[in-house]
Phi, psi and omega in degrees: 000317177299317179300318179296317179297321182288336184247024177283166181268012179294152179299313178232130174286143179283098184301320181298319179295316179298315180295324178296317178293321178296319178298318178299318179297315179295325177296319178297316177299315181299314180298315179298319180298310182289330174296321176295323179292324182285356180280010174103004182278349183208169179266129181299329179295321180296317180293323177296318178297317179297318179296318177298321177299313180299319179296316179298316179297315181298321182281334189228020186296331181290334177273355177048066181296140177295146181302322180299320180292321179295315179299316179298319179295326180274359178062040175223167179283161176300320181298316179295318178298317178302312182297318181294311182295319179297320181296315186271336183244342184082003182237157171285162178304319179294316178298321179299314178297315179297318178301320179293320177296318180293320177299317178295321177300316179297320179297315181296316179299318182298318185267325188249334181053055180281169173290153183301319181296316179298318179297316180301313180294322179298327181268008174090012178269133179272344181241101181300328179293319177298315179299317179299317178295318179297317180299315180294320179298319185277330183255341183084001180226146172290166180299318180293321177292323177295320177297318176299318180297316179296318179296323177295319177296320179297319179298314180295321180297316179295320178295315179298319179294317179295318179297316178299314180298321178297317179295316180299318179298320181286330179284330184271000000 
């Protein structure tokens, strides 16, 4: 159904409708996943702990909370938190936090295009050089190359949109 909506001949796809169908699909995946978990393959407390961990990271990733503090807040040991997060995400708690920070950095670069130093401070890093090295290690691109890549994507997106509008005008 999503594929049909995305490839219809309408002038503008109804974004709200597409997002509603995508949300339904993700809800189905989520339900199927948790039904599988409830079949005895995992502990409900562990999944609850993982969800609480994800919420804590999402709410406080810019302050980069220490793993020990997160574990203490969740009333479990660091070792237990490591095992739970590793089981459900494939990453250690620290790696999970770093991945979230890098994702936020990419989002900020895409929308705001800040200087690397400004970006590092915004994400809670006191050493911009360390942040730059970490960004390159995790993305494979330096911040400036990633910015160039994003600008190239914006240019292509604008060209594609203009081309699409030109075609629509000639068809109508």
